[in-house]
C-alpha positions as CSV (number, residue, x, y, z in Angstrom):
1,M,-31.3,-41.5,4.4
2,A,-34.5,-40.5,5.5
3,L,-35.3,-37.0,4.1
4,I,-37.8,-35.0,6.1
5,A,-39.8,-32.3,4.2
6,M,-40.0,-29.2,6.1
7,A,-43.0,-26.8,5.4
8,S,-42.2,-23.1,4.3
9,P,-43.2,-20.8,7.2
10,A,-46.5,-19.4,6.2
11,E,-46.8,-16.2,4.9
12,A,-48.2,-13.6,7.4
13,E,-51.2,-11.5,6.5
14,I,-51.8,-8.7,9.1
15,F,-55.1,-7.0,9.6
16,E,-55.2,-3.5,11.6
17,Y,-58.7,-3.2,13.3
18,A,-58.2,-1.0,15.6
19,R,-56.7,2.7,15.6
20,S,-56.9,5.4,18.7
21,N,-55.7,8.0,20.8
22,V,-55.6,7.3,24.6
23,N,-54.3,9.8,26.9
24,G,-52.1,11.1,24.1
25,W,-50.8,7.6,23.3
26,G,-51.3,6.4,19.9
27,L,-53.1,3.1,20.0
28,K,-53.1,0.3,17.1
29,A,-54.5,-3.4,17.1
30,R,-53.9,-6.0,14.7
31,T,-54.2,-9.8,13.9
32,I,-51.8,-11.7,12.4
33,V,-52.8,-14.3,10.4
34,R,-51.1,-17.2,8.3
35,T,-52.1,-19.9,6.5
36,R,-51.4,-23.6,5.9
37,S,-52.6,-25.8,3.4
38,D,-55.4,-23.0,2.6
39,I,-56.7,-22.8,6.1
40,P,-56.2,-19.7,7.9
41,Y,-55.5,-19.4,11.5
42,I,-54.4,-16.8,13.9
43,D,-50.9,-16.6,14.7
44,D,-51.0,-14.0,17.3
45,I,-53.3,-10.8,18.2
46,M,-51.2,-7.7,19.1
47,C,-51.9,-4.0,20.5
48,Q,-49.2,-1.1,20.5
49,I,-49.4,2.1,22.1
50,Q,-46.5,5.0,21.5
51,K,-46.0,8.3,22.8
52,S,-43.1,10.6,23.5
53,G,-40.2,7.8,22.3
54,I,-41.5,5.0,24.2
55,T,-43.6,1.9,22.8
56,I,-45.4,-0.5,24.5
57,Y,-46.6,-3.7,22.4
58,V,-49.1,-6.2,24.4
59,N,-49.9,-9.5,22.6
60,R,-52.6,-12.3,23.4
61,S,-50.8,-13.8,26.2
62,D,-50.7,-10.3,28.3
63,N,-46.9,-10.5,27.5
64,M,-45.7,-6.8,27.2
65,K,-42.1,-5.4,25.6
66,L,-41.3,-1.9,26.5
67,D,-39.3,-0.2,23.8
68,I,-37.3,3.3,24.8
69,R,-36.5,5.4,22.1
70,G,-36.0,9.3,20.8
71,S,-39.0,10.7,19.7
72,D,-37.8,13.3,17.2
73,R,-34.3,13.9,15.5
74,A,-33.3,16.2,18.0
75,E,-33.7,13.5,20.8
76,D,-32.4,10.5,18.7
77,F,-31.4,7.5,20.7
78,A,-31.9,3.6,21.5
79,A,-31.1,0.7,23.9
80,P,-27.8,0.2,22.9
81,E,-26.8,4.3,23.8
82,I,-29.3,4.5,27.1
83,R,-27.2,4.6,30.0
84,G,-29.4,5.5,32.6
85,L,-33.1,5.7,34.1
86,K,-34.9,8.1,36.6
87,I,-38.3,7.0,37.6
88,G,-39.7,9.3,40.3
89,S,-37.0,9.7,43.1
90,R,-35.4,6.0,42.0
91,T,-32.3,6.5,39.6
92,Y,-31.1,3.0,37.7
93,E,-28.1,2.1,35.7
94,A,-29.0,0.9,32.4
95,M,-27.5,-0.5,29.3
96,G,-28.3,-2.2,25.7
97,V,-27.6,-6.0,26.0
98,E,-27.3,-7.7,22.8
99,T,-28.7,-10.9,22.3
100,S,-28.1,-11.8,18.5
101,G,-24.0,-12.2,19.4
102,R,-21.2,-11.0,17.1
103,R,-20.7,-14.5,15.0
104,W,-23.9,-15.6,13.3
105,T,-21.4,-18.8,11.7
106,L,-21.1,-22.1,13.2
107,D,-17.3,-23.5,13.6
108,G,-16.5,-26.2,10.8
109,V,-18.9,-24.8,8.1
110,K,-18.1,-23.6,4.7
111,Y,-20.3,-20.6,4.0
112,P,-20.3,-19.3,0.3
113,D,-19.0,-15.8,-0.3
114,Q,-22.3,-13.8,0.4
115,G,-20.4,-10.4,0.0
116,D,-20.6,-7.6,2.6
117,I,-22.6,-8.6,5.6
118,I,-24.1,-5.3,7.5
119,P,-24.3,-6.4,11.6
120,I,-27.4,-4.8,13.2
121,W,-27.8,-4.7,17.0
122,K,-30.5,-7.1,18.1
123,G,-31.0,-6.9,22.1
124,Y,-33.0,-5.5,24.8
125,L,-32.3,-2.5,27.6
126,A,-31.5,-3.4,30.9
127,F,-31.4,-1.6,34.3
128,R,-30.1,-2.4,37.7
129,K,-30.3,-0.3,40.9
130,D,-26.5,-1.0,41.7
131,P,-23.3,-2.7,40.7
132,S,-24.3,-5.4,43.5
133,R,-27.6,-5.9,42.0
134,P,-28.2,-8.1,38.8
135,W,-29.0,-6.7,35.3
136,L,-33.1,-7.2,34.5
137,N,-35.0,-6.6,31.2
138,V,-36.5,-3.3,31.3
139,N,-39.9,-4.7,30.7
140,S,-40.2,-5.4,34.5
141,L,-40.4,-1.8,34.9
142,I,-43.9,-1.2,33.5
143,P,-45.9,-1.4,36.5
144,D,-43.4,1.4,38.2
145,L,-43.9,3.1,35.1
146,I,-48.1,3.2,35.0
147,E,-47.5,5.3,38.3
148,I,-46.1,8.1,37.2
149,D,-46.2,10.8,34.6
150,S,-42.6,11.1,33.3
151,L,-39.5,9.3,32.6
152,I,-35.5,10.7,32.4
153,V,-33.5,9.1,30.1
154,S,-30.2,9.4,30.0
155,Y,-28.0,7.9,27.3
156,K,-24.8,9.0,25.2
157,S,-25.3,11.1,21.9
158,M,-23.7,10.1,18.8
159,S,-21.0,12.9,19.6
160,G,-20.4,11.1,22.6
161,N,-21.7,13.6,25.1
162,P,-23.9,12.6,28.0
163,R,-27.5,13.6,27.3
164,S,-30.8,13.8,29.4
165,V,-34.3,13.7,28.0
166,K,-37.9,13.8,30.0
167,L,-40.5,11.9,28.3
168,D,-44.2,12.4,29.0
169,I,-45.6,8.7,29.9
170,S,-48.5,10.1,31.6
171,G,-52.2,8.2,30.9
172,M,-50.0,4.8,30.1
173,G,-52.3,2.8,32.4
174,N,-55.5,3.8,30.3
175,A,-53.7,3.1,27.4
176,I,-52.3,-0.7,28.3
177,K,-56.1,-1.5,29.5
178,Q,-57.6,0.2,26.2
179,C,-55.1,-2.6,24.8
180,Q,-55.8,-5.4,26.5
181,E,-59.7,-4.4,25.6
182,E,-59.0,-4.3,22.1
183,I,-57.1,-7.6,22.0
184,E,-60.0,-9.3,23.9
185,S,-62.8,-7.7,21.4
186,N,-64.2,-9.5,18.7
187,E,-63.4,-7.3,16.4
188,A,-59.8,-9.2,16.6
189,F,-61.4,-12.1,15.2
190,R,-63.4,-10.4,12.0
191,R,-61.1,-10.9,8.7
192,R,-61.4,-7.8,6.6
């Protein structure tokens, strides 16, 4: 039987190279560096903008991820509680889609006792216009959000009561553009 040596994952060093405020959006740009065999390489370059309970992540491949959460303790919610989105005059049904699954074990494998395992929710926010339409990842709404100044989020509170909150997202387009410029800047390639 042959043994295959697997390299352990390289530890990451994260270098924050830009921090600014663009139209009320807090911007942070980072380079993630890993080392294998004593040679550093860039694993990713990413930028995030954050305002009013909304965070958008942009990476080197220009992939964008939208995360909607409550912005303060009075409006504390996350994807699993969101039930609706209103963008301008358009209203969408929304729900959190769990991707981690409820199971983490394989059939037929005996696992050692790990004590109590605390489950965490992992997934994404999905939306649809009506029940005849498929659920889509909320990231595909980013182009629509760039064109407006506010987003209304409906959610089910911890007490079970439905609530809505209006989030200020004005200036999102300029903030995303600044993120894209930071990712392409020479600063992203300078090791601190």
